[in-house]
C-alpha positions in Angstrom: 127.8 109.6 105.1 126.8 106.4 103.4 128.2 105.9 99.3 126.0 103.9 97.4 127.4 102.5 93.8 124.6 103.3 91.1 122.9 100.8 88.9 123.4 103.1 85.9 125.4 102.1 83.2 127.6 105.2 84.1 128.2 103.7 87.7 128.0 107.4 89.4 128.8 106.8 93.0 125.6 108.4 95.0 126.5 110.0 98.1 123.7 109.7 101.3 123.9 110.8 105.0 121.8 111.1 107.8 121.4 114.4 109.6 119.2 114.0 112.5 117.5 117.1 113.9 118.4 119.6 111.4 114.7 119.9 109.6 112.6 119.2 112.3 111.2 122.4 112.7 110.9 123.2 109.0 108.9 119.8 108.7 106.6 120.8 111.6 105.9 124.1 109.5 105.3 122.6 106.6 102.6 120.0 108.2 100.7 122.4 109.8 100.8 124.5 106.6 99.4 121.5 104.6 96.6 121.1 107.7 95.5 124.3 107.0 95.9 124.4 103.0 93.8 121.1 103.2 91.0 122.7 105.8 90.2 125.8 103.7 90.8 123.9 100.3 93.2 126.4 99.3 94.8 124.5 96.6 91.1 123.2 95.2 89.8 126.8 95.2 92.7 128.6 93.5 91.9 126.1 90.7 88.0 126.7 90.7 88.8 130.7 90.7 91.6 130.4 88.4 89.3 128.5 85.9 86.6 131.1 86.0 84.0 129.3 88.0 83.5 131.9 90.8 80.5 134.3 91.4 79.9 136.6 94.1 77.1 134.2 95.6 78.7 130.9 95.7 77.8 129.1 99.0 80.4 129.2 102.1 80.8 125.8 102.2 83.3 126.2 99.3 85.7 127.5 101.8 86.5 124.4 104.3 86.2 124.5 107.6 87.6 126.8 110.4 90.7 125.4 112.5 90.3 127.9 115.4 89.5 126.0 118.4 89.6 122.8 116.8 91.3 119.7 118.3 94.5 118.4 116.7 95.3 114.7 117.7 99.6 113.9 117.2 100.5 110.3 117.0 103.9 109.9 118.0 105.9 112.0 120.5 109.2 111.6 119.3 111.3 114.5 117.2 108.8 116.1 115.1 105.6 115.1 116.9 106.8 116.6 120.3 107.9 120.3 118.7 
């Protein structure tokens, strides 16, 4: 455990720790969620619909790209990349 002295006038003590391998699976899940969200434009289209811009005849290009049968390159095969 590491202890740091705050630079604030109150001089509070900050505690930091390193917990390797604890959240590796959680980070991997988050990254896959971000990949799907980006590919399918989920956040962008959520705002688009909530702003009232959606029409029944909107082009399907708005819905992003399929990730099914796509290839994903992983750089680094250490703790998180190797999961």
